[in-house]
N, C-alpha and C positions, 0 to 999 in steps of 0.2 A: 587624520582630521577625524575620525570615528570615535566619538565619545558617547555617554550615557548619562542619561539622571532620572531622576523618581520626581515627582513634586513636593515644593518645599512644605506646603503646607498639607500634605496627605498623613493622616493618623498611623502610625503603624503600630504591628501587631507584638504584642510581647511573645517571645517564645517560653513560652513555662516549664519546658525540658532544660532549657539553659537556667531560668531563672530560681528554680531551686537552690544554685550555688549562691545566691545573694547572699544570705544571711553566714556563711561559712568565710566570706571574704574577711580577710583582715589586712589593716593598715600596718603603716612600716612600724609607729607608732605602738601597734600591735593592741588596737582598742577593737571592739565589737561593732560589726557593723548596722547591728541592730541598737545600740545604744551611746551612738558618736553625741546625740545632742548634750545625753547624760555626761558621758566623762570628758568630753572635750568642748564645753561650753564658751569657754572662752574664745575657741576658733571659732565658733557658730556663725558669727556675722562675716566672717571671710569665707567661711563657706555658702552663703547667698541663705541663711537662715533656715534651712532647710536639712532633715536628716539624710544619712545616706541610704537609708532605705527609699526615702523619694528620690535622689539623686540617681540612684541605679533604674530606677522605671523611665526618668525624662533621658538617658544614655541610650538607651535601646529608641528614643522617637529625633534621634540626632542622626544626622550621616556624618558618616566617617572624617570629613575636614572639618566640621562644626565640634564633634567632637575632639577632635586634637586642638583646635584653636581654646578650647575650654580645658584642655591640661597644659596650655601653658599660660594660665591665669596665676596661675601661684602655685607652690611647692604643695601642698595640701590637695587641691585639684588636679595637679600631676601625680601622686602616688593613688590618688583614689581612682582616677579614669585608667591609668594603664594598669592599675590591678583588678578592674571591673571583669566581669563575664564576658561582656558586648567587646571591648578592647581587645581581649586576650584571644577571642574567639577570630577577630577580624584580622588581627594582625598573623596567625597561622593560619588564612584562608589565603590570602594572596602571594603569587611568589618573590612579588618584591614588593616594597614600600613607595613606592609613586601612588600618590592622590589620584584616583580618578575620579573625574569631575561629578558631583555630586550626587553619587552611588551609596544610596543605603544600608547598611551594615546589614536588614530584610533582606532587601533586594540581592545582594550579592550571596548571603546564606542560599534565598531559593535557589537562585541560578546556580548556583555548587549544588546542591543536592540533586534538584532536576537533573541537571547533566551527568551528576555523578552515578546513580540508582541504576543499575540493570533494568531491562522491562522482565517484566513476566510472561508475557505472550498474549494475557489475555486484553489487551488496550485497544480500546474504542477503534471502530474504522468507521469515516465517516467518507461516502462516494457522494462528489459534489462535479461529477463529469459532463452536467449541461456545457454548451459552449459560451453562451451569454449568460452573468453572471450580476450584473449590473447593464443599463439602459447603455446602449453603443453610441446613440447620438447625443450623449453629451459628456461635454468636458468635464475634467477632471474636478475645476472649482467646481460646478453645479454638484458632484455626484461623491463631493470628500468635503469641501469649506466648512464649517461648524454643522457637523451632523455628528450622528454617534458614530460612521464608519473610521479606523482606526486604519492610518497604514501600518503594514509591518512592514516592508522593502520592496526598495523599485529594482527590477533586473533590468540592465542598460548603462548606457553613460552616468551613472550617481555617485556622489559623494555625499557622507552623512557627517556634518562638524556640531556638536552637542545636539541640540533640538532645531538644526537645521539639515534641510536634505539638501541638493543643490542637482536639479539634471541640466545637461546639456544636448545641445543639439543642432549641427552645423548645415550651415544653409548658403546657397548661392553658389555662382560658377568659378566668374573672374574676380568679382568682388569677394571674397570671402567672408561669413559672416556666422558666427556662432550665437545662437541663442540662450539665455541660461537662465532656468528660474530657481526661487528661490521658496522651497518650502518649510514653513514657520510651524511647530505643533506647539502644543500646549509645553512647559520647561518640564521634560523629563526624563529621565534615563532610556525607558524605551521610545517607542516611536509614538508621541501622545494624539490628541483631536488637532485637526487641521486646521490652525488660526487664521494663516495668510497665506497670499503665492504673491511673488512677485516676479517679473519679468524686466531681463535686460539682457540688448542686443549688443554683444562684443564684436570688433573686427579683428580678423586674424592675419595674423604675417601670412607672407609666401610659403608654398608646402615646403620649399627644400630648407626653413629655417623652424617652420614651426615645429616645438618638442611636445607631446602628446604622451605623459608619464601617466602608465597602466591603459592606454588606447583611449585618453581623455581628451575631448579639445579645450576645456576649462578645467581645470581642477579647484573645485569650490569656487572661489572667488580670484582666481589665478590663472594667468595665460603665460607660456613660458616659450620663448623661442631663443636661435642662439643666430650669433652674425659671425662674421670676422674684423678686426678691429681698423683693418685696413679698408676693408668693405663694408661699413654697416649699413642696414636697411634705414630707412628715412621713415620716423614716427616722432609722432607729437603729442604729448596727453596736453586736453583744452577742459573748458570747465565741463564740455559735452563727452568727455570721454578719450578715446584714445583712439589715433587715425593711424594709418601708412602711408608711406608714399605710392604711388603706381609705378612698383616694380618688382620683378621678380627676383633680381638676386642668384647668386650662384648658389647652388647648392651646400649646405652648411653641415648640416647633419651626416650627410654620408659622401664626402666629397671624393671626385677622381684620386684612386691611390691609395685610399682609406688601410689597405693592405700591402704590406713590401711582400710581393709573391714573386716566385720563379716559375718560370714553366705552367703546365697543368695543374700542378700540385697546389689547391687550399690550401691555406693556414686554416690553425684550430679554429681561429675565432670566426674567421669566414664560413669554414663548414659547422659550426657551432649555430650561429644564424640561420645558415640556410635550412637546419633543422629545427628553428622554431619558422620558418615560414616567411623569413626577412633575406629582400635583396636590395641590392640598391633601387632595382625598378618596381618592388613591388614592398613597400616600406610604411609599415606602421607610425614611424615617426616615436617609438619608444623611446630611443635612445637615440645618441649622438656621439660619434666618431671624436675624441680629443686626441689623436696622434701629431695635427696640425700643431699644438701647441708644446711638442715634447721632441720635435725633432730636431738637428741641429740648424737645418733654415726657418727657425720658428716663425709662424706664419700665428701670432693670436687670437685667441677666441672668446668668447663673448656671452654669458648667460645673462639673460633678459628675463624678468617680470614683470608683470603687470595686475595689481589688485584693482578689479573695478570697483570695489565696496568702497575702498579709502583714496580710488584716481588717484594711484602713486606707482608708479615704475619705480625699479630695483635694477642695478646693474653690477654682477658679479663677476670679475676676470676667470677665465679657467685657472690661471694660474694660483690663483687664492682658491678655490677648490681642488687642487692638486698639489699643489705646492711644489718643492724642486724635487721630492720623490716621496715614496710611498713611508708608511709609516713601519714598515720594518724589514720589507724586502729591496730595497735599495730602488733604484730610479723606474722610469719607466718605460716597455718598449713601443705600445699600441693601445692604449687605456680609450675605453668608451664612458662614458658616460649614462647613468640607468637610473634616473630619477622616478621616485614614486609617489610624493606626497609629501604630508605636514604631520607631526603629530600635535597635540595639543597646545605645547608648549612654543609652539611657532618656531620648532627645529624642521629646515626640507630634510629629508631622507634619498638617501640615492647612494649606489652603490657603482664601483669602479671597476670594471671588466678588462682586464688583460690578461697578458700571457708572461710565465717564465720560464726559462731554459734552465733543464735539469737533465742531466748525463748527456747534452744535447738532441733532446726531445723538448717538444713543447709541452706545459702544461697549464691548467686558468692558475690565474691569480685575481682573486676577488676580495675589495677592502669597503666596507659599510662605512660610512659616514654620514652625521647629523651636524646639519650645519645651521646656524641659528640667524633669521633671515634680518631682523630687525639691528642688532649688535653688529650683523657683519662678521661674525666668528664662527670656528668648530667648535662644536659643543666635543666631540669627542670621533676619530679615526680610527676604524678597528681592520686590520690586515686578516682575513680568515683562513687558518693556516690547515683548517685539517679539508678533508676532501669531497667539497662542496659539490653537489650534484644541482645540474639546469637543466634538465627537460624540458621546462618552459619556462616562458617570460614570467608567470605566476607562482610556479613551484618554489622559488628561493625567494622572492617579497615578503615573506611573513613576518608579520604586524598584528600585534594586540594594542590593547590601553598598557599593557605594564611591559611588556618583552618585543622585541623582535627576533627573527629567528631563521633559519636557513637547514635543506635536507644534509647530512653527510653520507657515507659511503662505508662500511670499515673494512676490513681486511676480509673478512667473511660474506661480503657482497650484502651486509645486512645495512635498512636503512635506517638512519638515527635522527633525529630533530635535537638540535643546537640551539637552545634559550638563552638570551643575554638582555641587560637592562635597557631600556630604553634611554637611560638617563645620562649611564655611563658608559655604556657598552660591553660590562664585568658580564661574567658570563653567571646565569642562574640556575639551570639545567641541560642535564643531558636527557634523552629522555627518549626510549628504545628496549632494544631494536622493535621497529614498527611494525614490520613484514612478519608473516609467517616462518617459524623459520625452516630452512631448508628450501626456500621459494626466495627465488631474486627478481622481485619487480624492474620493470623497464618502462612503464605507462602507470602514473602515478599520481594522485593528489595528495597534498600534504597542508594543513590548517592549523591554526594556533588561537585561541580563545585566551582567557581569562584564565583558566583554569584546567583546560583539558587541552590535550594535542590529538588532531582528527587525522585520520590516515584511510584513504582506499586506495586498493591494488585494483589498478583496473587493467591491467596484462591478462588475468589470467580469463579473462571474457572470451580468449581465442581459445581455448579449449576448453571451454562447455558446453555440457551435452544438453542442453535444458535452456528453456529462455522463461522470466529473463536469467542471465549468468547470474552467477553469485561472486557479487563483489561488493562485500559487505563496509560498511564503514568503521573501522575500530577505534575505540575512545579510550586513549589515556590518560592519567592525570600526571598535570604537571609535578605536583610535588605528592609526597607518596600518603597513601591514605592510613590516616587514624586509626590505631586500633578500633577504638569502640565502634568506629565506623565500618572496620573490615570485618567485622562480627555481625555486626548486624545486618548487612546484606549478601545475596549470595556471589559473591563476582568471580570471576575467574580465579585459576589457582593461581600466584604469584610466580615467575620464574625461577627457576633453578637456580642461574649462575646469581652471582654478586654481579651490582651498580645495573642491574635492568630493570626497564620501567612492568605495571603490572598492567595487563590490558585490562580495564573495566568487561567490556562488554563488548559485541558486533551488532551492529544496528543496519538493519537491510528492511525494506520493505516490505508488506505484507501483502496477500493476493491483489493481481488486479485480473478483471475480468480479459482487458485485450493489453498483455504487458509487452512491453520493448525490448529489443535484445538484452538488454540490462540498464538498470537505474546507476546513474554518475551524481556523485555528488556536485551542488551547486552553490554550497555555501551556507549561512545563516544571515539572523537578522542582527541589526547594532546591538538590540538586547541581548544575542544570544539566548533564545528562549526557542527560536524554531530553525529546524536544518530541513534544508532544500534537498530534494534529487528531482533530476530532470531525464528522460526517456532518451534514449540512444541506439543509437543499432553498432550491431557486433563489429561491422566494415564502414570506417568514418565515408567512402566512396558510395555507401549507400544511403546514404541520408538525404540524397534530393528526391528519392522515389519513395519516401518513408514518411509516416508522419508518428513518427516515434516522438519527436523533440515537442509535440504538443501535450504531451504526459507528465505528468507533473506528481510530485508526491511532498507533503510537507509534515512533516512531526513537531507537535505542538511537548514538549517537555514538560512544562509545568500543567497542563491537561493532561496528561500522558493520551496524546489522542492521535489519528494517523488522517489525513485527510487526502483523499484523491482528487486531482485538479486534471482539467482541462482547458487548452485557449488557445485560439488561434485568430495570428494577427491578420488585421487588414493590411494587407501590401500598398494599398494604394494611399493611405495615411500615414504620417508621422506618429509617432507615439512610443508609450511606454508599458511593459510588462509591470503592472503593481501589485502585489501582494497583499491582500488588506482583511480586515478582520470585523465583525458586524455581532452585537450582542444582539439575540431576538431572546426576549425571555429571559428563561435560566441558562442559554445556551450562545455557545458564540461560535457564529460560521465564519471559516476561513474561504476566501474567495481569492482568484486569479483574474487579473482583466486587462484588457490590451485598452490602454487610456488616453486620450490626447488632451494638449493641455491646451488647446483655446478652438 
């Protein structure tokens, strides 16, 4: 549910180094681009009464979806649009043809080059280490609503959908409630000026039924829960919203006997979940056991969703999601559903994690499924045949506006990222090796954006001799770098072996006066302009006594500037970390603040 947009009315700059090709462009009828009106006078009314030179300027002001719609007007527009430098560059820029909501071609161009160009080492570093960036006694609305401050990103339970951001916070002990705030900004690709703030209180189902994709109580406007068909939990949707009966029900997410185990030997899935810190007694609710639905004495299960924005409930039988068997590898053994959220087309994205027997031993089996909620049909279901790596619930759920992906390990122990089209599941690119050759990482972060794959090997921190440990973020392009760009910048040398990806550069934060044990990659904003790093200790058990977690570094790829930040949470108040920017004269200041919503 994370998509982006730029203002519809924003005038876009022309790129002169691309516009020089305008006069060289030739139509299918071999007419000159500078003399279309003279040579094609009869077609001029069909062409809007403007010469091609004027249209080439207009094209740079249109967003790609609008440019595509213009190409569908008639054959003359189609040839002209699809032959223009604007269109050709846009088509070569993205790994798939999937439309990105209202993203201008200029914004795509800037985002591509800002992340692709290596650093020089002379970038500006700003130190903003004061604890209080904004007044701590004012709520979010007073600080941001209709001001010149711009929200970059929230850290914590949040979901971005177009120019709306949703924050959630559970409250209550016995009658579980969740507060959900909808923050609407000016409609643009990056988070713009905050225009409105709405709050909705949603009643939550019992803990044993409440499914929490990505650890969120409410995903955008959707609440998830699971029950058994023969023993459902009671609920009612009225004009006032959703209410549940006062009953706890039985444990539906992790029922007793979820694993078929004998003696003290744990099965593969049970060991995997324990490595994630998940057990029946310490359970985040991110996944759900679907084994009862496939056993001989089947007990049918149901996935239920409630959209508080539409005030509508949805019911999906597990049989509809699992089918009789998987796409390619036959029947299920002990499947688990692992939902993540929605794409911009309204498809519910989830993985089915199961095991298969190979030569008498258990191997992981993973299926990625896209299910369209309104039409209640499967968009695609793809069996992952590679050696997928599942080091944590976050590392194998990779999604961008264009693709979904997952990390795999090859026979030499190298990590790769497989990218597939978000519309149909077909393969787009195989990027890697991501790790340094000869080093086999076991603790790492992998992330995909529109144009790049980001990888950080954190396992090297244990052998580091200095502080902070050298754990750089490695940047790879999804599509190969064109030769003209390749010769323009000092990229790392391409891999000698064929079918390997080129490392663009390694990114690591600059000097910090009080460095942490190491910098861990914390993600990026929805517009893919900023990259975040948070301080961490070498050994996680030392984190309780350390303040390394308070230290943050932000890289602004557009302004080519680092910002050192520090923020301390007020443990007595519920709130969210908010990364923001504020224009002060000719400068833009980036700050990090713990904000309360009320």
